[in-house]
C-alpha positions as CSV (number, residue, x, y, z in Angstrom):
1,M,132.8,32.5,65.7
2,L,135.3,34.9,67.3
3,K,133.1,35.1,70.4
4,R,132.9,31.3,70.7
5,V,136.7,30.9,70.7
6,F,137.3,33.4,73.4
7,T,134.3,32.7,75.6
8,A,134.3,28.9,75.4
9,P,134.7,27.3,78.9
10,D,138.2,26.1,79.8
11,P,137.8,24.2,83.1
12,G,141.1,24.1,84.9
13,R,142.6,26.2,82.1
14,V,143.4,22.9,80.4
15,R,143.4,24.5,76.9
16,L,145.6,27.3,78.0
17,R,148.1,25.0,79.5
18,F,147.9,22.7,76.5
19,A,148.8,25.6,74.2
20,A,151.5,27.1,76.5
21,R,153.2,23.7,76.9
22,A,153.2,23.2,73.1
23,V,155.1,26.4,72.6
24,L,157.6,25.4,75.2
25,G,158.0,21.9,73.9
26,I,158.3,22.8,70.3
27,G,160.7,25.7,71.1
28,L,162.9,23.3,73.1
29,A,162.9,20.9,70.2
30,V,164.0,23.5,67.7
31,V,166.8,24.8,70.1
32,V,168.1,21.2,70.6
33,C,168.2,20.7,66.9
34,G,170.1,23.9,66.5
35,L,172.6,23.0,69.1
36,A,173.1,19.6,67.4
37,G,174.2,21.5,64.3
38,H,171.2,20.7,62.1
39,S,170.3,22.8,59.1
40,L,167.2,24.8,58.7
41,V,165.4,21.8,57.1
42,G,166.4,19.7,60.0
43,A,165.2,22.3,62.5
44,V,161.9,22.6,60.7
45,T,161.5,18.8,60.6
46,G,162.2,18.7,64.3
47,G,159.7,21.4,65.2
48,L,157.0,19.7,63.2
49,A,157.8,16.3,64.8
50,A,157.5,17.9,68.2
51,L,154.2,19.6,67.3
52,L,152.7,16.3,66.2
53,T,154.0,14.6,69.3
54,L,152.3,17.1,71.6
55,F,149.2,17.4,69.5
56,T,148.2,13.9,68.4
57,V,148.9,11.8,71.5
58,A,145.6,11.6,73.4
59,D,145.5,8.4,75.5
60,A,143.4,8.6,78.6
61,T,146.3,8.0,81.0
62,V,149.8,9.4,81.3
63,R,151.2,5.9,81.1
64,G,149.3,5.3,77.8
65,Q,150.5,8.6,76.5
66,T,154.1,7.6,77.3
67,V,153.8,4.3,75.4
68,T,152.2,6.0,72.4
69,T,154.9,8.7,72.3
70,A,157.6,6.0,72.4
71,L,156.0,4.3,69.4
72,L,155.9,7.4,67.2
73,P,159.5,7.1,65.9
74,A,159.0,3.4,65.2
75,V,156.2,4.4,62.8
76,G,157.5,7.7,61.5
77,L,161.1,6.8,60.7
78,P,160.3,4.0,58.2
79,V,157.7,6.2,56.5
80,L,160.2,9.0,56.3
81,A,162.8,6.6,54.7
82,A,160.2,5.4,52.2
83,A,159.2,9.0,51.3
84,A,162.9,10.0,50.8
85,E,164.0,6.9,48.9
86,L,161.0,7.3,46.5
87,H,161.5,11.0,46.0
88,D,162.6,10.4,42.3
89,V,160.1,7.6,41.6
90,P,156.8,9.5,41.5
91,V,154.5,6.7,40.5
92,V,155.6,4.4,43.3
93,R,155.8,7.3,45.7
94,D,152.2,8.2,45.0
95,L,151.0,4.7,45.5
96,V,152.9,4.4,48.8
97,F,151.4,7.7,49.9
98,L,147.9,6.5,49.3
99,A,148.7,3.3,51.2
100,V,149.8,5.4,54.1
101,V,146.6,7.4,53.9
102,G,144.4,4.2,54.0
103,A,146.4,2.6,56.8
104,G,146.5,5.7,58.8
105,V,142.7,6.0,58.8
106,Y,142.1,2.3,59.3
107,A,144.4,2.4,62.4
108,R,141.6,4.4,64.2
109,R,139.9,1.1,64.9
110,W,142.5,0.7,67.7
111,G,141.4,3.8,69.5
112,P,143.5,6.9,70.4
113,R,146.8,5.1,70.0
114,G,146.0,3.9,66.5
115,H,144.7,7.4,65.6
116,S,147.9,9.0,66.9
117,L,150.2,6.6,65.1
118,G,148.2,7.0,61.9
119,V,148.4,10.7,62.0
120,F,152.1,10.7,62.7
121,A,152.8,8.3,59.8
122,F,150.8,10.4,57.4
123,M,152.3,13.7,58.4
124,T,155.9,12.2,58.3
125,F,155.3,11.4,54.6
126,F,153.7,14.8,54.1
127,V,156.6,16.7,55.7
128,A,159.0,14.8,53.5
129,Q,157.2,16.2,50.5
130,F,157.0,19.6,52.1
131,L,160.8,19.7,52.6
132,H,161.7,17.7,49.4
133,A,163.5,15.2,51.5
134,T,166.1,13.1,49.7
135,P,168.1,10.0,50.8
136,G,171.2,12.1,51.5
137,R,169.3,14.0,54.2
138,L,167.9,11.0,56.0
139,P,170.6,10.8,58.8
140,E,169.9,14.4,59.8
141,L,166.2,14.0,59.6
142,Y,166.3,10.8,61.6
143,A,168.3,12.6,64.3
144,A,165.9,15.6,64.2
145,V,162.8,13.5,64.7
146,L,164.3,11.5,67.5
147,L,165.7,14.6,69.3
148,S,162.4,16.4,68.9
149,V,160.2,13.5,70.2
150,L,162.5,13.2,73.2
151,S,162.4,17.0,73.8
152,A,158.6,17.1,73.6
153,A,158.4,14.0,75.9
154,A,160.7,15.7,78.4
155,V,158.4,18.7,78.6
156,R,155.2,16.7,78.5
157,F,156.1,14.0,81.1
158,G,158.7,15.8,83.1
159,L,158.8,19.5,83.1
160,W,155.0,20.1,82.7
161,C,152.9,17.0,83.2
162,Y,149.7,18.6,84.4
163,E,147.8,15.4,83.5
164,R,149.1,13.7,86.5
165,R,146.9,15.9,88.6
166,L,143.8,15.3,86.5
167,P,141.5,12.3,86.5
168,P,141.8,10.1,83.4
169,V,139.3,11.3,80.8
170,P,137.7,8.3,79.0
171,V,137.8,8.6,75.2
172,P,134.7,6.9,73.7
173,A,135.4,4.4,71.0
174,A,133.8,4.7,67.6
175,P,130.6,2.7,66.9
176,A,131.4,-1.0,66.5
177,G,130.9,-3.2,63.5
178,T,132.7,-5.8,61.3
179,G,134.0,-5.6,57.8
180,L,132.6,-2.7,55.8
181,A,130.0,-2.2,58.5
182,R,132.8,-0.7,60.6
183,V,133.0,3.0,60.3
184,T,136.8,3.1,60.4
185,T,137.0,0.6,57.5
186,R,134.6,2.5,55.3
187,Q,136.4,5.7,56.1
188,A,139.8,4.2,55.2
189,V,138.4,3.3,51.8
190,Q,136.8,6.8,51.4
191,A,140.0,8.6,52.5
192,T,142.1,6.6,50.1
193,A,139.7,7.3,47.2
194,G,139.4,11.0,48.1
195,A,143.2,11.3,48.4
196,G,143.7,9.6,45.0
197,F,141.4,12.2,43.4
198,A,143.3,15.0,45.2
199,L,146.7,13.6,44.2
200,V,145.8,13.3,40.5
201,V,144.1,16.7,40.2
202,G,146.5,18.3,42.6
203,Q,149.4,17.4,40.3
204,L,147.6,18.8,37.4
205,V,147.3,22.1,39.3
206,S,150.9,22.0,40.5
207,G,153.7,19.4,40.1
208,Q,155.5,20.9,43.1
209,R,152.8,21.5,45.7
210,W,150.3,18.7,44.9
211,Y,150.7,17.2,48.4
212,W,148.7,20.1,49.8
213,A,145.6,18.7,48.2
214,V,146.2,15.3,49.7
215,G,146.9,16.9,53.1
216,A,143.6,18.8,52.9
217,T,141.7,15.6,52.1
218,W,143.4,13.8,55.0
219,W,142.7,16.4,57.6
220,I,139.1,16.7,56.6
221,F,138.6,13.1,57.5
222,V,140.3,13.3,60.9
223,N,137.9,13.2,63.8
224,T,134.8,12.7,61.6
225,A,132.6,9.7,61.5
226,S,129.8,10.5,58.9
227,R,129.0,12.1,55.6
228,G,127.6,15.2,57.2
229,E,130.5,15.7,59.6
230,T,133.0,15.4,56.8
231,L,131.1,17.9,54.6
232,V,130.9,20.5,57.4
233,R,134.6,19.9,58.2
234,G,135.5,20.4,54.5
235,F,133.7,23.8,54.5
236,R,135.4,24.9,57.7
237,R,138.8,23.9,56.4
238,V,138.4,26.0,53.2
239,L,137.0,28.9,55.3
240,G,139.9,28.7,57.8
241,T,142.4,28.6,54.9
242,V,140.9,31.6,53.2
243,I,141.1,33.7,56.4
244,G,144.6,32.4,57.1
245,I,145.8,33.4,53.7
246,A,144.4,36.8,54.1
247,L,146.2,37.1,57.5
248,G,149.3,35.8,55.9
249,L,149.2,38.6,53.2
250,L,149.1,41.1,56.1
251,V,151.7,39.4,58.4
252,A,153.8,36.6,56.9
253,V,154.5,38.1,53.4
254,P,155.9,41.4,54.8
255,V,158.1,39.6,57.3
256,H,159.3,37.2,54.6
257,G,161.5,35.0,56.7
258,A,163.2,37.5,59.0
259,P,164.4,35.3,61.8
260,V,163.3,37.1,65.0
261,P,159.8,38.3,64.0
262,T,159.2,34.9,62.2
263,A,160.1,33.1,65.4
264,V,157.7,35.2,67.5
265,L,154.9,34.7,64.9
266,V,155.5,31.0,64.8
267,A,155.1,30.8,68.5
268,V,151.9,32.7,68.3
269,A,150.6,30.4,65.5
270,V,151.5,27.3,67.5
271,F,149.7,28.6,70.5
272,G,146.7,29.4,68.4
273,I,146.6,25.9,66.9
274,F,146.6,24.2,70.3
275,Y,144.3,26.7,72.0
276,T,141.6,26.7,69.4
277,A,141.7,23.1,68.2
278,A,139.1,21.9,70.7
279,V,136.5,24.6,70.0
280,S,136.9,25.7,66.4
281,Y,138.3,23.8,63.4
282,T,138.0,27.0,61.3
283,W,140.2,28.9,63.7
284,M,142.7,26.0,64.0
285,M,143.0,26.0,60.2
286,L,143.6,29.7,60.2
287,W,146.6,29.2,62.5
288,V,147.8,26.2,60.6
289,T,147.8,28.2,57.4
290,L,149.7,31.0,59.0
291,L,152.3,28.6,60.4
292,A,152.8,27.1,56.9
293,E,153.2,30.6,55.4
294,L,155.8,31.5,58.0
295,L,157.7,28.3,57.4
296,Y,157.7,29.0,53.7
297,G,159.0,32.4,54.5
298,L,161.9,30.9,56.4
299,L,162.6,28.7,53.4
300,G,162.6,31.7,51.1
301,V,159.8,30.8,48.8
302,L,156.8,32.7,50.2
303,S,154.9,34.8,47.7
304,P,151.3,35.9,47.0
305,G,151.2,33.4,44.1
306,L,152.2,30.6,46.5
307,L,149.3,31.5,48.7
308,A,146.9,31.5,45.8
309,L,148.2,28.0,44.9
310,R,147.6,26.8,48.5
311,L,144.0,27.9,48.3
312,A,143.5,26.1,45.0
313,E,145.1,22.9,46.3
314,T,143.0,23.1,49.5
315,G,139.9,23.4,47.3
316,V,140.9,20.3,45.3
317,G,141.4,18.3,48.5
318,A,138.0,19.4,49.9
319,V,136.3,18.4,46.6
320,G,138.1,15.0,46.8
321,A,136.8,14.5,50.4
322,V,133.3,15.5,49.4
323,L,133.1,13.2,46.4
324,A,134.5,10.3,48.5
325,V,131.9,10.6,51.3
326,L,129.0,11.1,48.9
327,F,129.7,8.2,46.5
328,V,132.2,5.8,48.2
329,L,130.6,3.6,50.9
330,P,128.8,6.6,52.4
331,V,128.3,6.6,56.2
332,T,125.0,8.4,56.9
333,T,124.8,11.1,59.6
334,H,121.8,9.1,61.1
335,L,123.9,6.0,61.5
336,T,126.5,7.7,63.7
337,T,124.3,10.2,65.4
338,D,121.8,7.6,66.6
339,A,124.7,5.4,68.0
340,W,126.3,8.3,69.9
341,I,122.9,9.5,71.4
342,Q,122.0,6.0,72.5
343,R,125.4,5.7,74.2
344,A,125.0,9.1,75.9
345,L,121.5,8.1,77.2
346,R,122.8,4.8,78.6
347,C,125.6,6.7,80.3
348,V,123.0,9.0,81.8
349,H,121.4,6.0,83.5
350,A,124.8,4.7,84.6
351,C,125.6,8.0,86.2
352,T,122.2,8.0,88.0
353,A,122.7,4.5,89.3
354,E,126.2,5.3,90.7
355,A,125.0,8.5,92.3
356,A,122.0,6.8,93.9
357,A,124.3,4.0,95.2
358,R,126.6,6.6,96.7
359,L,123.6,8.3,98.4
360,A,122.5,4.9,99.7
361,G,125.9,4.6,101.5
362,A,127.9,2.4,99.1
363,V,131.4,3.5,99.7
364,T,132.7,2.0,96.4
365,A,130.2,3.8,94.2
366,D,131.9,6.6,92.3
367,P,129.9,8.5,89.7
368,A,132.7,11.0,88.8
369,P,134.3,8.8,86.1
370,R,130.8,8.2,84.6
371,V,130.3,12.0,84.5
372,A,133.6,12.5,82.6
373,E,132.5,9.8,80.2
374,L,129.2,11.5,79.7
375,E,130.9,14.8,78.8
376,Q,133.0,13.0,76.2
377,L,130.0,11.3,74.7
378,L,128.0,14.6,74.6
379,G,131.0,16.1,72.7
380,R,130.8,13.3,70.2
381,V,127.0,13.9,69.9
382,R,127.6,17.6,69.2
383,L,130.2,16.8,66.6
384,S,127.9,14.3,64.9
385,V,124.8,16.7,65.0
386,A,126.9,19.6,63.7
387,P,125.8,19.2,60.1
388,L,122.1,19.5,61.2
389,V,122.5,22.7,63.1
390,H,124.9,24.3,60.6
391,P,123.6,27.6,59.1
392,L,123.8,26.1,55.6
393,N,121.5,23.2,56.4
394,P,118.4,23.6,54.2
395,M,116.1,21.5,56.4
396,P,114.7,23.8,59.1
397,G,112.5,21.1,60.7
398,R,115.4,18.8,61.3
399,K,117.6,21.7,62.4
400,R,115.0,22.6,65.1
401,R,114.8,19.0,66.3
402,A,118.6,18.6,66.4
403,R,118.9,21.8,68.5
404,L,116.2,20.6,70.9
405,V,117.9,17.3,71.3
406,L,121.2,19.0,72.1
407,A,119.5,21.4,74.6
408,L,117.7,18.5,76.4
409,L,120.9,16.4,76.5
410,D,122.6,19.4,78.1
411,D,119.8,19.6,80.6
412,C,120.4,15.9,81.4
413,A,124.1,16.6,81.9
414,R,123.4,19.6,84.2
415,E,121.0,17.6,86.3
416,I,123.5,14.7,86.5
417,R,126.3,17.1,87.7
418,G,124.0,18.5,90.3
419,L,123.0,15.0,91.5
420,V,126.6,13.9,91.7
421,A,127.5,17.1,93.7
422,V,124.7,16.2,96.2
423,A,125.9,12.6,96.4
424,A,129.5,13.9,97.2
425,D,128.2,15.6,100.3
426,P,128.9,13.3,103.3
427,E,125.9,14.7,105.1
428,A,123.5,13.7,102.3
429,S,121.2,10.8,103.3
430,H,119.3,8.2,101.3
431,D,115.7,8.9,100.7
432,A,113.5,5.9,99.9
433,R,112.0,7.8,97.0
434,L,115.4,7.8,95.2
435,A,115.0,4.1,94.2
436,A,111.7,4.8,92.6
437,A,113.0,7.9,90.8
438,C,116.1,6.0,89.6
439,W,113.8,3.2,88.3
440,R,111.8,5.8,86.3
441,V,115.0,7.2,84.8
442,E,116.1,3.6,83.8
443,A,112.7,3.1,82.2
444,A,112.8,6.3,80.3
445,V,116.3,5.5,79.0
446,A,115.1,2.1,77.9
447,A,112.1,3.6,76.1
448,L,114.3,6.0,74.2
449,T,117.0,3.5,73.3
450,K,114.6,0.6,72.4
451,G,112.0,2.6,70.5
452,S,109.1,2.6,73.0
453,E,106.4,5.1,72.1
454,H,105.4,6.0,75.6
455,I,107.5,7.6,78.3
456,T,105.9,8.6,81.6
457,G,106.6,12.1,82.7
458,P,107.7,13.0,86.2
459,A,105.4,13.9,89.1
460,E,105.4,17.2,90.9
461,P,108.9,18.4,91.6
462,P,110.1,17.7,95.2
463,T,112.2,20.1,97.3
464,E,114.9,17.6,98.5
465,P,118.0,18.3,96.3
466,A,118.8,14.8,95.0
467,L,115.1,14.2,94.2
468,A,114.9,17.6,92.5
469,H,117.8,16.8,90.2
470,L,116.2,13.4,89.4
471,H,112.9,15.1,88.7
472,G,114.7,17.4,86.2
473,L,116.4,14.5,84.6
474,E,113.1,12.6,84.2
475,R,111.5,15.7,82.6
476,A,114.4,16.1,80.1
477,L,114.2,12.4,79.2
478,A,110.5,12.6,78.7
479,E,110.8,15.6,76.5
480,L,113.5,13.9,74.4
481,A,110.9,11.4,73.0
482,E,109.4,14.0,70.6
483,P,112.5,15.3,68.8
484,L,114.2,11.9,68.6
485,R,111.1,10.4,66.9
486,A,109.0,12.5,64.6
487,P,105.3,11.8,64.5
488,S,105.8,9.8,61.3
489,G,108.4,7.6,63.0
490,S,111.3,9.0,61.1
491,P,114.7,9.2,62.8
492,L,116.2,12.5,64.0
493,V,118.4,13.0,60.9
494,G,117.0,10.7,58.3
495,A,119.0,8.4,56.0
């Protein structure tokens, strides 16, 4: 796990810049809140608002990111007001909190913007519980949120907008459907049910820190789309929390809120959250846990007993998520994995067609956006297949097949990248055999996505570069037939 975090590829150092910019943006927000005369609670609120602004907004274009960022206060401030006004009305507060959970997950149906606004709404309510916000504090908290969102936006879109120099990265939408057939609808119901369990049991464990359990359930559901993904994410959340608590006992408890060392450690934790989020949920949760411990140290309430309580509440939240995905409108791993694999295969064909058109002299053909889309889709396939390749998976046959599928899809991506690189060469010329090879790729994709039992393998490999990449692509597609459909006809992951 440690090796994966530090050896994971970081093209263009995007993760490094993402993390460094977060430290700068959040630091600026806290400084601005301090200069505005806000209390420690206001500064913490502002820092967390800036963190969410920089972390959750993920639109494909800078313009889209700007619009989403501008909408965050419109969603967050009313939720903050409701949380504060209902502070002394626990029953109504709890029902509103569950409504925010359901609405936040349901909003994912509107893509990255809906996801960002849903997360911001939930976390605003959560932060109000974390800081025990009351109506009397609302003016200060409003100002802190607005100043921090503006500070984060100034860094993201002004001081350090590295996205302007990067091509827009397409974000694949979730598998479609209507009503309860739509994954986001089913997950909204699941998350609400799981959060309800976490809220009730969490309050039995602690009347003061019950919201930790609800938060654990919520974040386990974020960026998952199936039962298997959610179970794996729940395991990783608990593991990351355990490691983070152990680290906190060594680091945060001895510091116990001393301003200078705490500020340094908070910066390290923020950097860790942003740098590891894309490659390891366990490591991200380690840093999130350490950040929470440091903030409790600043507030003067950190103790080993509080850390033990956090672990217990995290366990309650994980159990709530597990029960929900197992028994409330379950979304099978097969349902989502099959959809993502089929979309990836169709994207392989689209990439091939664009590259072939470019080689044929079509000046408008541009395979680069398709390649970026393919990378995103393969990322979703890996996330969906993660339960099958997890060390705790008790089915070695399906684990082997899942690993083979991932390896062959990676082979497809590698050959596509090579083909696109050849197509970008202005000296590359069209070979009449390209059309036949592209037709065979199309036929292979059609066979895999429509359930045909027979896929013709490639002929002898040619030496011409473009044809060599197409040959490798044909071979990988032909070999995908076996693991995607077992001899009995069962799907890759079963029901």
